[in-house]
C-alpha positions in Angstrom: -4.0 6.9 16.7 -3.3 7.4 13.0 -3.6 4.5 10.6 -0.7 3.1 8.7 -0.6 2.7 4.9 1.3 1.0 2.2 1.3 2.9 -1.0 2.6 0.9 -4.0 3.1 1.7 -7.7 3.7 -1.4 -9.7 4.7 -2.3 -13.2 3.9 -6.0 -13.7 6.2 -7.8 -16.1 5.1 -11.4 -15.6 1.4 -11.8 -15.0 1.6 -15.5 -14.0 4.3 -14.9 -11.4 2.5 -11.8 -10.1 -0.7 -13.9 -9.6 1.3 -16.2 -7.4 2.4 -13.1 -5.4 -1.2 -12.0 -5.0 -2.2 -15.5 -3.8 0.7 -15.6 -1.3 0.3 -12.1 0.1 -3.1 -13.0 1.5 -1.5 -14.8 4.5 0.4 -11.7 5.6 -2.4 -9.3 4.9 -5.0 -11.4 6.8 -2.7 -11.8 9.8 -2.0 -8.0 10.1 -5.6 -6.8 9.3 -4.8 -5.2 6.0 -7.6 -3.5 4.1 -7.3 -2.6 0.5 -8.4 1.0 -0.2 -7.1 1.0 -3.8 -6.2 -2.1 -5.8 -5.7 -1.3 -9.4 -8.5 0.6 -10.9 -8.8 3.4 -13.4 -6.6 6.3 -12.9 -5.1 9.4 -14.6 -1.6 10.5 -13.9 -2.2 14.3 -13.6 1.4 15.1 -12.6 4.7 13.2 -12.6 5.4 9.6 -13.6 3.2 6.6 -13.0 3.2 2.9 -13.2 0.3 0.7 -14.6 -0.9 -0.5 -11.2 -1.5 1.4 -8.0 -2.3 0.1 -4.5 -3.1 1.6 -1.2 -3.5 -0.7 1.8 -4.6 0.4 5.3 -3.5 -1.0 8.6 -4.6 -0.2 12.2 -1.4 1.9 12.7 2.1 2.6 11.3 3.8 0.0 13.4 1.5 -2.8 12.2 2.1 -1.7 8.6 5.8 -2.0 9.0 5.5 -5.2 10.9 3.5 -6.7 8.1 6.1 -5.6 5.5 8.9 -7.1 7.5 7.1 -10.4 8.4 8.1 -13.8 7.3 4.7 -14.3 5.6 5.2 -11.2 3.4 8.8 -12.1 2.7 7.5 -15.4 1.2 5.0 -13.5 -0.9 7.6 -10.9 -1.9 9.8 -13.7 -3.3 7.2 -14.1 -6.0 6.8 -10.3 -6.7 10.4 -9.3 -7.1 11.1 -11.2 -10.3 7.6 -10.5 -11.6 7.3 -6.7 -11.3 9.1 -3.4 -10.7 7.6 -1.8 -7.6 7.9 1.4 -5.5 6.4 0.8 -2.1 6.3 3.1 0.9 5.0 2.6 4.4 3.6 5.8 5.8 1.8 7.0 8.8 -1.7 8.5 8.2 -2.7 12.0 9.1 -5.0 12.4 12.1 -5.2 16.2 12.5 -7.6 18.9 11.5 -8.9 19.1 7.9 -9.5 22.2 5.7 -12.6 24.0 7.0 -12.3 22.5 10.5 -11.2 24.3 13.7 -10.4 28.0 14.1 -10.4 30.4 11.1 -7.1 30.3 9.2 -6.0 26.9 10.6 -7.6 24.6 8.0 -4.5 24.3 5.7 
């Protein structure tokens, strides 16, 4: 089964309030088995627009990723984030198929 992910791009406008969001989101992320793959870090926007902070969070599956986002625990955390930052967040199902160079010739892309 494919993993589920949150992909977020964030522009923090109020650091103190955003820290409260980070503290509060731990309850939801712990309950739903979230695992940070990217949490800030150095980056270079090689195409398109960017925000100053990028996050990728992994869940066991897409349904769990959505359930976490829609949970009461995350709603409580989000109440701290909304006035503190401008965010783009998507919940997306991971890819579980063949990769370039795997399988029959000509099927790797």
